[in-house]
DRENDO-1510 file (C-alpha; in Angstrom, 1 decimal, always signed):
<recs>
REC; n; res; u; v; w
REC; 1; MET; -78.6; -13.6; +53.9 .
REC; 2; PHE; -78.4; -17.2; +53.2 .
REC; 3; SER; -80.4; -19.1; +55.8 .
REC; 4; LYS; -78.9; -22.6; +55.2 .
REC; 5; TYR; -75.6; -21.5; +56.7 .
REC; 6; LYS; -76.6; -19.4; +59.6 .
REC; 7; LYS; -77.7; -20.3; +62.9 .
REC; 8; PRO; -81.2; -18.8; +64.3 .
REC; 9; SER; -79.6; -16.2; +66.7 .
REC; 10; ALA; -76.0; -15.0; +67.3 .
REC; 11; LYS; -74.1; -12.7; +69.7 .
REC; 12; THR; -70.9; -11.3; +68.9 .
REC; 13; ALA; -68.2; -10.7; +71.6 .
REC; 14; THR; -66.0; -7.4; +71.4 .
REC; 15; PRO; -62.4; -8.3; +71.7 .
REC; 16; GLN; -60.0; -6.1; +73.7 .
REC; 17; PRO; -57.6; -4.4; +71.5 .
REC; 18; ALA; -53.9; -5.5; +72.0 .
REC; 19; GLU; -51.2; -3.2; +73.1 .
REC; 20; ILE; -48.2; -2.7; +70.6 .
REC; 21; ILE; -44.8; -2.4; +72.1 .
REC; 22; ASP; -42.0; -1.7; +69.8 .
REC; 23; ASN; -38.6; -1.6; +71.2 .
REC; 24; VAL; -35.6; -1.1; +68.9 .
REC; 25; THR; -31.9; -1.5; +70.4 .
REC; 26; SER; -28.9; -0.5; +68.5 .
REC; 27; ILE; -25.5; -1.6; +69.6 .
REC; 28; GLU; -22.4; +0.3; +68.0 .
REC; 29; ALA; -19.4; -1.8; +67.1 .
REC; 30; PRO; -16.0; -0.7; +68.7 .
REC; 31; LYS; -14.4; +1.7; +66.1 .
REC; 32; ALA; -11.1; -0.3; +66.5 .
REC; 33; THR; -12.6; -3.5; +64.8 .
REC; 34; ARG; -15.1; -1.9; +62.5 .
REC; 35; SER; -12.7; -1.4; +59.5 .
REC; 36; MET; -11.5; -4.9; +59.7 .
REC; 37; ARG; -15.0; -6.5; +59.0 .
REC; 38; LYS; -17.1; -6.4; +55.9 .
REC; 39; ALA; -20.0; -4.1; +56.1 .
REC; 40; LEU; -23.2; -5.5; +57.4 .
REC; 41; ALA; -26.6; -5.3; +55.9 .
REC; 42; PRO; -28.6; -2.4; +57.5 .
REC; 43; ALA; -31.1; -3.4; +60.1 .
REC; 44; ALA; -34.8; -3.0; +59.0 .
REC; 45; ALA; -36.3; +0.1; +59.8 .
REC; 46; ALA; -39.0; +0.5; +62.3 .
REC; 47; PRO; -42.5; +0.4; +60.7 .
REC; 48; VAL; -44.3; +3.6; +60.3 .
REC; 49; ASP; -46.6; +4.2; +63.3 .
REC; 50; LYS; -49.6; +4.8; +61.0 .
REC; 51; GLU; -49.1; +1.6; +59.1 .
REC; 52; VAL; -48.6; -0.3; +62.5 .
REC; 53; LYS; -51.9; +1.2; +63.7 .
REC; 54; ARG; -53.8; +0.4; +60.4 .
REC; 55; LYS; -52.6; -3.4; +60.5 .
REC; 56; GLN; -53.7; -3.4; +64.2 .
REC; 57; ARG; -57.0; -1.9; +63.4 .
REC; 58; MET; -57.6; -4.6; +60.6 .
REC; 59; SER; -56.3; -7.4; +62.9 .
REC; 60; ASP; -58.9; -6.3; +65.6 .
REC; 61; ILE; -61.9; -6.1; +62.9 .
REC; 62; LYS; -60.9; -9.6; +61.7 .
REC; 63; LEU; -61.0; -10.9; +65.0 .
REC; 64; GLU; -64.3; -9.4; +65.7 .
REC; 65; LEU; -65.7; -10.6; +62.5 .
REC; 66; HIS; -64.3; -14.2; +63.0 .
REC; 67; ARG; -66.2; -14.4; +66.2 .
REC; 68; ALA; -69.3; -13.3; +64.5 .
REC; 69; LEU; -68.9; -15.9; +61.8 .
REC; 70; LEU; -68.4; -18.8; +64.4 .
REC; 71; ASP; -71.5; -17.6; +65.9 .
REC; 72; ASN; -73.5; -17.1; +62.7 .
REC; 73; LEU; -72.4; -20.1; +60.6 .
REC; 74; ASN; -73.7; -23.6; +60.9 .
REC; 75; LEU; -70.3; -25.2; +60.8 .
REC; 76; SER; -71.9; -28.7; +60.2 .
REC; 77; ALA; -73.3; -27.6; +56.9 .
REC; 78; LEU; -70.0; -26.0; +55.5 .
REC; 79; GLU; -68.8; -29.5; +54.5 .
REC; 80; HIS; -71.3; -29.5; +51.6 .
REC; 81; ALA; -71.3; -25.8; +50.7 .
REC; 82; SER; -69.6; -24.8; +47.5 .
REC; 83; GLU; -66.7; -22.3; +47.7 .
REC; 84; ALA; -68.9; -19.6; +45.9 .
REC; 85; ASP; -71.9; -20.1; +48.4 .
REC; 86; LEU; -69.5; -19.8; +51.4 .
REC; 87; ARG; -67.7; -16.8; +50.3 .
REC; 88; GLN; -70.9; -14.9; +49.6 .
REC; 89; GLU; -72.3; -15.9; +53.1 .
REC; 90; ILE; -69.2; -14.6; +54.7 .
REC; 91; ASN; -69.4; -11.5; +52.6 .
REC; 92; GLU; -72.9; -10.9; +53.7 .
REC; 93; ILE; -72.2; -11.5; +57.5 .
REC; 94; ALA; -69.3; -9.3; +57.3 .
REC; 95; VAL; -71.1; -6.4; +55.6 .
REC; 96; GLU; -73.9; -6.8; +58.3 .
REC; 97; VAL; -71.4; -6.8; +61.2 .
REC; 98; LEU; -69.5; -3.8; +59.8 .
REC; 99; SER; -72.7; -1.8; +59.5 .
REC; 100; GLU; -73.7; -2.6; +63.0 .
REC; 101; LYS; -70.4; -1.5; +64.3 .
REC; 102; SER; -70.4; +1.7; +62.0 .
REC; 103; ILE; -67.0; +0.4; +60.7 .
REC; 104; VAL; -66.2; +1.9; +57.1 .
REC; 105; LEU; -63.6; +0.1; +54.8 .
REC; 106; ASN; -62.4; +0.9; +51.3 .
REC; 107; ARG; -63.1; -1.9; +48.6 .
REC; 108; GLU; -59.5; -3.4; +48.6 .
REC; 109; ASP; -59.6; -3.7; +52.5 .
REC; 110; ARG; -63.0; -5.3; +52.3 .
REC; 111; MET; -61.9; -7.8; +49.8 .
REC; 112; THR; -58.6; -8.7; +51.6 .
REC; 113; LEU; -60.8; -8.9; +54.8 .
REC; 114; ASN; -63.0; -11.4; +53.2 .
REC; 115; SER; -60.3; -13.5; +51.7 .
REC; 116; GLU; -58.6; -13.8; +55.2 .
REC; 117; LEU; -61.9; -14.7; +56.8 .
REC; 118; TYR; -62.4; -17.4; +54.2 .
REC; 119; ASP; -58.9; -18.7; +55.0 .
REC; 120; GLU; -59.7; -18.7; +58.8 .
REC; 121; VAL; -63.0; -20.8; +58.5 .
REC; 122; THR; -61.8; -23.3; +55.8 .
REC; 123; GLY; -57.9; -23.1; +55.8 .
REC; 124; LEU; -54.9; -22.3; +57.8 .
REC; 125; GLY; -55.5; -18.7; +58.5 .
REC; 126; PRO; -52.6; -16.5; +57.7 .
REC; 127; LEU; -50.5; -19.6; +56.5 .
REC; 128; GLU; -53.1; -20.2; +53.8 .
REC; 129; THR; -51.5; -17.5; +51.5 .
REC; 130; LEU; -47.9; -18.7; +52.0 .
REC; 131; LEU; -49.1; -22.4; +51.3 .
REC; 132; LYS; -50.4; -21.2; +48.0 .
REC; 133; ASP; -47.4; -19.1; +47.0 .
REC; 134; GLU; -45.4; -21.6; +44.8 .
REC; 135; THR; -42.0; -19.7; +45.3 .
REC; 136; VAL; -42.1; -20.6; +49.1 .
REC; 137; ASN; -40.2; -23.9; +50.1 .
REC; 138; ASP; -40.4; -23.7; +53.8 .
REC; 139; ILE; -42.6; -21.8; +56.4 .
REC; 140; LEU; -40.9; -21.0; +59.7 .
REC; 141; VAL; -43.1; -19.6; +62.6 .
REC; 142; ASN; -41.3; -18.3; +65.6 .
REC; 143; GLY; -44.3; -17.2; +67.7 .
REC; 144; PRO; -47.3; -15.4; +66.8 .
REC; 145; GLN; -45.5; -12.2; +65.5 .
REC; 146; GLN; -42.6; -13.7; +63.5 .
REC; 147; ILE; -43.1; -15.7; +60.4 .
REC; 148; PHE; -40.1; -16.6; +58.1 .
REC; 149; VAL; -40.1; -18.2; +54.8 .
REC; 150; GLU; -37.4; -19.6; +52.4 .
REC; 151; ARG; -37.3; -18.7; +48.8 .
REC; 152; ASP; -34.3; -19.8; +46.6 .
REC; 153; GLY; -32.5; -20.9; +49.5 .
REC; 154; LYS; -32.7; -17.6; +51.5 .
REC; 155; LEU; -34.7; -16.9; +54.7 .
REC; 156; GLU; -37.1; -13.9; +54.5 .
REC; 157; LEU; -39.2; -12.3; +57.1 .
REC; 158; THR; -42.7; -11.7; +56.1 .
REC; 159; ASP; -45.1; -9.1; +57.2 .
REC; 160; ILE; -47.8; -11.8; +58.0 .
REC; 161; THR; -48.6; -12.3; +61.5 .
REC; 162; PHE; -51.0; -14.0; +64.0 .
REC; 163; LYS; -53.3; -12.0; +66.2 .
REC; 164; ASP; -51.8; -13.7; +69.3 .
REC; 165; GLU; -50.6; -16.9; +70.8 .
REC; 166; ARG; -54.2; -18.4; +71.2 .
REC; 167; HIS; -54.7; -17.7; +67.3 .
REC; 168; LEU; -51.6; -19.5; +66.5 .
REC; 169; LEU; -52.6; -22.5; +68.9 .
REC; 170; ARG; -55.8; -22.6; +67.4 .
REC; 171; ILE; -54.6; -23.0; +63.7 .
REC; 172; ILE; -51.9; -25.8; +65.3 .
REC; 173; ASP; -54.8; -27.5; +66.8 .
REC; 174; LYS; -56.8; -27.5; +63.6 .
REC; 175; ILE; -53.9; -29.2; +61.8 .
REC; 176; VAL; -53.1; -31.8; +64.3 .
REC; 177; SER; -56.9; -32.7; +65.0 .
REC; 178; ALA; -57.5; -33.4; +61.4 .
REC; 179; VAL; -55.0; -36.4; +61.2 .
REC; 180; GLY; -56.0; -37.7; +64.6 .
REC; 181; ARG; -53.2; -36.0; +66.8 .
REC; 182; ARG; -53.1; -33.8; +69.6 .
REC; 183; VAL; -50.7; -31.1; +71.1 .
REC; 184; ASP; -51.0; -29.5; +74.6 .
REC; 185; GLU; -48.7; -29.1; +77.8 .
REC; 186; SER; -48.7; -32.8; +78.3 .
REC; 187; ASN; -47.5; -33.6; +74.7 .
REC; 188; PRO; -46.0; -30.3; +73.6 .
REC; 189; TYR; -44.4; -31.5; +70.1 .
REC; 190; VAL; -46.2; -33.0; +67.2 .
REC; 191; ASP; -45.1; -34.3; +63.6 .
REC; 192; ALA; -47.8; -34.4; +61.0 .
REC; 193; ARG; -48.7; -34.2; +57.3 .
REC; 194; LEU; -51.0; -31.6; +55.8 .
REC; 195; GLN; -53.7; -32.7; +53.3 .
REC; 196; ASP; -51.3; -31.5; +50.2 .
REC; 197; GLY; -48.6; -33.9; +51.7 .
REC; 198; SER; -46.6; -31.0; +53.2 .
REC; 199; ARG; -44.4; -31.8; +56.2 .
REC; 200; PHE; -45.6; -30.0; +59.4 .
REC; 201; ASN; -43.9; -29.9; +62.9 .
REC; 202; ALA; -45.0; -27.9; +65.8 .
REC; 203; MET; -43.6; -27.3; +69.5 .
REC; 204; VAL; -46.0; -25.4; +72.0 .
REC; 205; PRO; -45.2; -23.8; +75.3 .
REC; 206; PRO; -43.9; -24.6; +77.9 .
REC; 207; VAL; -41.2; -26.2; +75.8 .
REC; 208; ALA; -41.3; -23.2; +73.3 .
REC; 209; VAL; -40.5; -20.3; +75.6 .
REC; 210; ASP; -41.3; -17.4; +73.3 .
REC; 211; GLY; -44.5; -18.8; +71.6 .
REC; 212; SER; -45.3; -21.7; +69.5 .
REC; 213; LEU; -42.8; -23.0; +67.0 .
REC; 214; VAL; -43.9; -24.2; +63.7 .
REC; 215; SER; -42.0; -25.5; +60.5 .
REC; 216; ILE; -43.6; -26.5; +57.3 .
REC; 217; ARG; -41.7; -28.1; +54.5 .
REC; 218; LYS; -43.9; -27.7; +51.3 .
REC; 219; PHE; -44.6; -30.4; +49.3 .
REC; 220; LYS; -43.7; -30.0; +45.6 .
REC; 221; LYS; -46.6; -31.0; +43.2 .
REC; 222; ASP; -44.4; -31.1; +40.3 .
REC; 223; LYS; -41.4; -33.2; +41.0 .
REC; 224; LEU; -38.1; -32.2; +39.6 .
REC; 225; GLY; -36.7; -34.8; +37.0 .
REC; 226; ILE; -32.9; -35.3; +36.1 .
REC; 227; ASP; -33.4; -32.8; +33.2 .
REC; 228; ASP; -34.6; -30.2; +35.6 .
REC; 229; LEU; -31.7; -30.5; +37.9 .
REC; 230; VAL; -29.3; -30.4; +35.1 .
REC; 231; ASN; -30.9; -27.2; +34.0 .
REC; 232; PHE; -30.8; -25.9; +37.2 .
REC; 233; GLY; -27.2; -26.5; +37.5 .
REC; 234; ALA; -27.4; -29.1; +40.3 .
REC; 235; PHE; -25.0; -31.2; +38.3 .
REC; 236; THR; -23.9; -31.9; +34.8 .
REC; 237; GLU; -25.1; -34.1; +31.9 .
REC; 238; GLU; -21.9; -36.3; +32.3 .
REC; 239; MET; -22.8; -36.9; +35.9 .
REC; 240; ALA; -26.6; -37.6; +34.9 .
REC; 241; ALA; -25.3; -40.3; +32.4 .
REC; 242; TYR; -23.2; -41.8; +35.1 .
REC; 243; LEU; -26.0; -42.0; +37.6 .
REC; 244; GLN; -28.3; -43.4; +35.2 .
REC; 245; ALA; -25.8; -46.1; +34.6 .
REC; 246; ALA; -25.4; -46.8; +38.2 .
REC; 247; VAL; -29.0; -46.9; +39.1 .
REC; 248; ALA; -30.1; -49.0; +36.0 .
REC; 249; THR; -27.4; -51.6; +36.8 .
REC; 250; ARG; -28.6; -51.9; +40.3 .
REC; 251; LEU; -26.0; -50.3; +42.4 .
REC; 252; ASN; -26.8; -49.5; +45.9 .
REC; 253; VAL; -26.9; -46.0; +46.5 .
REC; 254; ILE; -26.9; -43.8; +49.6 .
REC; 255; VAL; -27.7; -40.0; +49.0 .
REC; 256; SER; -25.9; -38.1; +51.7 .
REC; 257; GLY; -26.4; -34.4; +52.7 .
REC; 258; GLY; -27.4; -32.0; +55.3 .
REC; 259; THR; -30.9; -30.6; +56.2 .
REC; 260; GLY; -32.5; -29.0; +53.3 .
REC; 261; SER; -29.8; -29.9; +50.9 .
REC; 262; GLY; -32.1; -31.6; +48.5 .
REC; 263; LYS; -31.7; -35.3; +49.4 .
REC; 264; THR; -35.1; -36.4; +48.8 .
REC; 265; THR; -35.4; -34.4; +45.5 .
REC; 266; THR; -32.3; -36.2; +44.4 .
REC; 267; LEU; -33.5; -39.6; +45.4 .
REC; 268; ASN; -36.7; -38.8; +43.7 .
REC; 269; ALA; -35.0; -37.9; +40.4 .
REC; 270; LEU; -32.6; -41.1; +40.6 .
REC; 271; SER; -35.5; -43.3; +41.1 .
REC; 272; SER; -36.6; -42.1; +37.5 .
REC; 273; PHE; -34.0; -44.5; +36.1 .
REC; 274; ILE; -35.5; -47.5; +37.6 .
REC; 275; ASP; -37.1; -49.9; +35.2 .
REC; 276; ASN; -40.9; -49.9; +35.0 .
REC; 277; ALA; -41.2; -53.7; +35.3 .
REC; 278; GLU; -39.4; -53.8; +38.8 .
REC; 279; ARG; -41.5; -54.0; +42.2 .
REC; 280; ILE; -40.5; -51.1; +44.3 .
REC; 281; LEU; -41.4; -50.6; +48.1 .
REC; 282; THR; -40.8; -47.2; +49.8 .
REC; 283; ILE; -40.6; -46.6; +53.5 .
REC; 284; GLU; -40.7; -43.2; +54.9 .
REC; 285; ASP; -41.6; -41.2; +58.1 .
REC; 286; THR; -43.6; -38.7; +56.1 .
REC; 287; ALA; -44.5; -39.9; +52.6 .
REC; 288; GLU; -42.7; -37.4; +50.3 .
REC; 289; LEU; -41.2; -39.6; +47.4 .
REC; 290; GLN; -43.3; -39.4; +44.0 .
REC; 291; LEU; -42.3; -42.4; +42.1 .
REC; 292; GLN; -43.7; -42.6; +38.7 .
REC; 293; GLN; -43.3; -46.4; +38.0 .
REC; 294; THR; -46.2; -48.7; +37.8 .
REC; 295; HIS; -45.4; -51.2; +40.6 .
REC; 296; VAL; -44.9; -49.1; +43.7 .
REC; 297; GLY; -46.0; -50.1; +47.3 .
REC; 298; ARG; -45.6; -47.1; +49.7 .
REC; 299; MET; -45.4; -47.5; +53.4 .
REC; 300; GLU; -45.4; -44.7; +56.3 .
REC; 301; SER; -44.2; -45.3; +59.8 .
REC; 302; ARG; -46.4; -44.3; +62.7 .
REC; 303; PRO; -45.7; -42.7; +66.0 .
REC; 304; PRO; -47.1; -44.1; +69.2 .
REC; 305; ASN; -50.4; -42.8; +70.5 .
REC; 306; VAL; -51.2; -41.0; +73.5 .
REC; 307; GLU; -51.0; -44.2; +75.8 .
REC; 308; GLY; -47.6; -44.9; +74.3 .
REC; 309; LYS; -49.0; -47.9; +72.1 .
REC; 310; GLY; -49.4; -48.4; +68.3 .
REC; 311; GLU; -46.1; -47.4; +67.1 .
REC; 312; VAL; -44.7; -48.8; +63.8 .
REC; 313; SER; -41.2; -47.9; +63.3 .
REC; 314; PRO; -39.1; -47.6; +60.1 .
REC; 315; ARG; -37.5; -51.0; +61.2 .
REC; 316; ASP; -40.9; -52.6; +61.4 .
REC; 317; CYS; -41.8; -51.5; +57.9 .
REC; 318; LEU; -38.3; -52.7; +56.6 .
REC; 319; LYS; -38.6; -56.1; +58.1 .
REC; 320; ASN; -42.1; -56.5; +56.6 .
REC; 321; ALA; -41.0; -55.2; +53.4 .
REC; 322; LEU; -38.5; -58.0; +53.0 .
REC; 323; ARG; -41.3; -60.6; +53.0 .
REC; 324; MET; -43.2; -58.6; +50.1 .
REC; 325; ARG; -41.0; -59.8; +47.3 .
REC; 326; PRO; -39.4; -56.4; +46.3 .
REC; 327; ASP; -36.9; -55.9; +43.6 .
REC; 328; ARG; -35.9; -52.7; +45.1 .
REC; 329; ILE; -36.2; -51.1; +48.6 .
REC; 330; ILE; -36.1; -47.3; +48.9 .
REC; 331; VAL; -36.0; -45.9; +52.7 .
REC; 332; GLY; -36.8; -42.1; +52.7 .
REC; 333; GLU; -34.1; -41.6; +55.6 .
REC; 334; THR; -32.1; -43.9; +57.6 .
REC; 335; ARG; -31.5; -42.4; +60.9 .
REC; 336; GLY; -31.6; -45.3; +63.5 .
REC; 337; GLU; -31.5; -49.0; +64.3 .
REC; 338; GLU; -33.2; -49.8; +60.7 .
REC; 339; VAL; -29.6; -49.2; +59.2 .
REC; 340; ILE; -28.8; -52.9; +60.0 .
REC; 341; ASP; -31.8; -54.2; +58.4 .
REC; 342; MET; -31.3; -51.8; +55.2 .
REC; 343; LEU; -27.6; -53.2; +54.9 .
REC; 344; GLN; -28.8; -56.8; +55.3 .
REC; 345; ALA; -31.3; -56.1; +52.4 .
REC; 346; MET; -28.6; -54.5; +50.1 .
REC; 347; ASN; -26.5; -57.7; +50.9 .
REC; 348; THR; -29.2; -60.3; +50.3 .
REC; 349; GLY; -30.5; -59.9; +46.9 .
REC; 350; HIS; -32.2; -56.6; +46.9 .
REC; 351; ASP; -29.7; -54.9; +44.8 .
REC; 352; GLY; -30.4; -51.4; +43.6 .
REC; 353; SER; -31.9; -50.3; +46.9 .
REC; 354; MET; -31.6; -46.6; +47.9 .
REC; 355; THR; -31.8; -44.4; +51.1 .
REC; 356; THR; -30.6; -41.1; +52.4 .
REC; 357; ILE; -28.6; -40.2; +55.4 .
REC; 358; HIS; -27.5; -36.8; +57.2 .
REC; 359; ALA; -23.8; -36.4; +56.6 .
REC; 360; ASN; -21.3; -33.7; +55.4 .
REC; 361; SER; -19.3; -35.9; +53.1 .
REC; 362; ALA; -19.0; -39.4; +51.7 .
REC; 363; ARG; -16.4; -40.4; +54.4 .
REC; 364; ASP; -18.4; -38.9; +57.0 .
REC; 365; GLY; -21.5; -40.9; +55.7 .
REC; 366; VAL; -19.6; -44.2; +56.1 .
REC; 367; SER; -18.8; -43.1; +59.8 .
REC; 368; ARG; -22.5; -42.3; +60.3 .
REC; 369; LEU; -23.5; -45.7; +59.1 .
REC; 370; GLU; -21.0; -47.2; +61.6 .
REC; 371; ASN; -22.4; -45.1; +64.5 .
REC; 372; MET; -26.0; -46.1; +63.7 .
REC; 373; ILE; -25.2; -49.8; +63.8 .
REC; 374; ALA; -23.5; -49.2; +67.2 .
REC; 375; MET; -26.5; -47.2; +68.4 .
REC; 376; ALA; -28.7; -50.2; +67.4 .
REC; 377; GLY; -27.1; -52.2; +70.0 .
REC; 378; ILE; -25.4; -54.6; +67.6 .
REC; 379; GLU; -22.1; -56.0; +69.1 .
REC; 380; MET; -20.0; -56.4; +66.1 .
REC; 381; PRO; -16.0; -56.0; +65.6 .
REC; 382; LEU; -15.5; -52.7; +63.8 .
REC; 383; LYS; -13.9; -54.7; +60.9 .
REC; 384; ALA; -17.1; -56.7; +60.7 .
REC; 385; VAL; -19.1; -53.6; +60.4 .
REC; 386; ARG; -17.0; -52.0; +57.8 .
REC; 387; SER; -17.0; -55.1; +55.9 .
REC; 388; GLN; -20.8; -55.3; +55.9 .
REC; 389; ILE; -20.9; -51.6; +54.8 .
REC; 390; SER; -18.5; -51.9; +52.0 .
REC; 391; SER; -20.1; -55.0; +50.5 .
REC; 392; ALA; -23.5; -53.6; +50.7 .
REC; 393; VAL; -23.1; -49.8; +49.5 .
REC; 394; ASN; -21.6; -49.1; +46.2 .
REC; 395; LEU; -22.2; -45.3; +45.6 .
REC; 396; ILE; -22.4; -42.3; +47.8 .
REC; 397; VAL; -23.9; -39.1; +46.3 .
REC; 398; GLN; -23.4; -36.2; +48.3 .
REC; 399; ALA; -25.7; -33.3; +48.1 .
REC; 400; SER; -25.1; -29.8; +49.6 .
REC; 401; ARG; -26.8; -26.5; +50.2 .
REC; 402; LEU; -24.1; -23.8; +49.7 .
REC; 403; GLN; -23.9; -20.4; +51.4 .
REC; 404; ASP; -25.4; -18.7; +48.6 .
REC; 405; GLY; -28.5; -21.0; +48.9 .
REC; 406; SER; -28.0; -22.9; +45.8 .
REC; 407; ARG; -28.1; -26.7; +45.9 .
REC; 408; ARG; -25.3; -28.8; +44.2 .
REC; 409; MET; -24.3; -32.4; +43.8 .
REC; 410; THR; -20.8; -31.7; +45.3 .
REC; 411; SER; -19.5; -35.3; +45.1 .
REC; 412; ILE; -20.0; -38.8; +43.6 .
REC; 413; THR; -18.0; -41.4; +45.3 .
REC; 414; GLU; -17.7; -45.0; +44.9 .
REC; 415; ILE; -17.0; -47.6; +47.6 .
REC; 416; THR; -14.6; -50.2; +46.2 .
REC; 417; GLY; -13.9; -52.6; +49.0 .
REC; 418; MET; -11.6; -53.0; +52.1 .
REC; 419; GLU; -7.9; -52.3; +52.4 .
REC; 420; GLY; -7.1; -53.9; +55.8 .
REC; 421; ASP; -9.4; -52.4; +58.2 .
REC; 422; VAL; -10.2; -49.3; +56.1 .
REC; 423; ILE; -13.0; -48.9; +53.8 .
REC; 424; SER; -11.5; -47.8; +50.2 .
REC; 425; MET; -13.4; -45.0; +48.4 .
REC; 426; GLN; -12.7; -43.2; +45.2 .
REC; 427; GLU; -14.2; -39.8; +44.1 .
REC; 428; ILE; -15.3; -39.9; +40.4 .
REC; 429; PHE; -16.9; -36.4; +40.3 .
REC; 430; ARG; -16.8; -33.3; +42.4 .
REC; 431; TYR; -17.9; -29.6; +42.4 .
REC; 432; GLN; -14.7; -27.4; +42.4 .
REC; 433; ARG; -15.4; -24.0; +44.2 .
REC; 434; VAL; -13.3; -21.0; +42.9 .
REC; 435; GLY; -14.6; -18.1; +44.8 .
REC; 436; LEU; -17.2; -15.7; +45.4 .
REC; 437; THR; -18.8; -13.0; +43.1 .
REC; 438; PRO; -19.2; -9.3; +44.9 .
REC; 439; ASP; -22.9; -10.4; +45.5 .
REC; 440; ASN; -21.8; -13.5; +47.4 .
REC; 441; LYS; -22.7; -15.9; +44.6 .
REC; 442; ILE; -20.5; -18.9; +44.5 .
REC; 443; ILE; -18.3; -19.4; +41.6 .
REC; 444; GLY; -17.3; -22.9; +40.7 .
REC; 445; HIS; -17.7; -25.8; +38.2 .
REC; 446; PHE; -18.3; -29.5; +38.0 .
REC; 447; THR; -15.4; -31.7; +37.1 .
REC; 448; ALA; -14.4; -35.4; +36.9 .
REC; 449; THR; -11.5; -36.4; +39.0 .
REC; 450; GLY; -9.6; -38.4; +36.2 .
REC; 451; VAL; -10.5; -41.6; +38.2 .
REC; 452; ARG; -12.1; -44.4; +35.9 .
REC; 453; SER; -15.3; -46.0; +37.6 .
REC; 454; HIS; -14.7; -49.3; +39.4 .
REC; 455; TYR; -18.0; -50.4; +37.8 .
REC; 456; ALA; -17.1; -49.6; +34.4 .
REC; 457; GLU; -17.2; -53.1; +33.4 .
REC; 458; ARG; -20.5; -53.7; +35.1 .
REC; 459; PHE; -21.9; -50.8; +33.1 .
REC; 460; ARG; -20.6; -52.4; +29.8 .
REC; 461; MET; -22.0; -55.7; +30.5 .
REC; 462; TRP; -25.4; -54.2; +31.1 .
REC; 463; GLY; -25.4; -52.2; +28.0 .
REC; 464; TYR; -24.3; -48.7; +29.4 .
REC; 465; ASP; -20.7; -48.1; +27.8 .
REC; 466; LEU; -19.9; -44.9; +29.0 .
REC; 467; PRO; -17.3; -42.9; +27.0 .
REC; 468; SER; -14.0; -42.4; +28.8 .
REC; 469; SER; -14.0; -38.8; +28.1 .
REC; 470; ILE; -16.7; -38.4; +30.9 .
REC; 471; TYR; -13.9; -39.3; +33.4 .
REC; 472; GLU; -11.6; -36.7; +32.2 .
REC; 473; PRO; -10.9; -33.4; +34.4 .
REC; 474; VAL; -12.5; -30.2; +33.2 .
REC; 475; ALA; -10.6; -27.0; +33.6 .
REC; 476; ALA; -12.2; -23.8; +35.0 .
REC; 477; GLN; -13.9; -21.7; +32.5 .
</recs>
């Protein structure tokens, strides 16, 4: 065995096997109402006892081997160890412990066990496999025995579990301590970023009642461009041409949508239309934007420390950004008092700025802006607030995640000014839903509304003379 990674002596603790309790309850619906409802998907069958026992046995063996590794490995030397050396060392320690305990495993189980042990020592344990899976977008942990993932907009329950709550808490602590944070009973929730840029949020007991709650929004290494989104059916080529003209001619754009609707992805794609010669400053809570321009300054807000000091809010970053000679300011998400500074920036020479907000429609987005200004404690007459919004914001792009999990740009709406006390708006493009297929896939198509853009003359003056045909409505295929 390699002596450079092993401590001089080691003692291995024997874990107590955990009990398995399976309670399956079925509730039969009243017969009078059963025929009026659609047939529901059948409940998942209870796992076969033999398979449950096998998984439990493997879990106990892994826990025992992991304790042996912690006792045997010189953890301070692991920073300089190569992956091949570490894997070989883990394999040899595992073989030795299995031999001492007279445990016999087949080749496949041994390889799986060694891989899981490597993830426990160097990575995030059971979560490591899901983080490496390119098809997974979100990882959602509801206690140690229930891990969901999102694939193609749909949630799936995985067969991956933690040993117990202590195992899950150890992985959470490993993540947050790497970024200088802590989470415990006195500070039961934390927001952090993994090494690959993925967003991590955790909430632990006593606030989380049935076990620690973890959500990971995975960071996309390959950002989706406009062409990719058009190919995926998120919007059409005509809409892309219109958006290119809008961004290139420095209209102020807000991307609106619900959680997981693709706001950041859309903002990333729109930023590709910004000229490479412009100075761009980005402000985010968690850095996700992947701008490809040469002149980009990235800022990230910071929460307060344990003593409640050291906070750097998005508003602080935004105020400082205005002193840094930006051509455009991009705020990852506007959700609070920074909204007033964002609108001021849009109104004072920083044309072409962009941000995202949580809202279900363009009109709802305007209402959200009004509410955020009120929440910031700014005492202004409602008409003055609306006048500020109408002069600052030119375009609202609505992104939505539909019921079948697909993401669509469901509306592009222009703000054209004020009519009395009301902000006037006109929709240019929309996604027209028609129906559902038998397998619950949404049937629909993109169409123009027939309204010519309020900024058509501006587009022409800047060299983007869009054909009038893109504004003509399209009939359903």
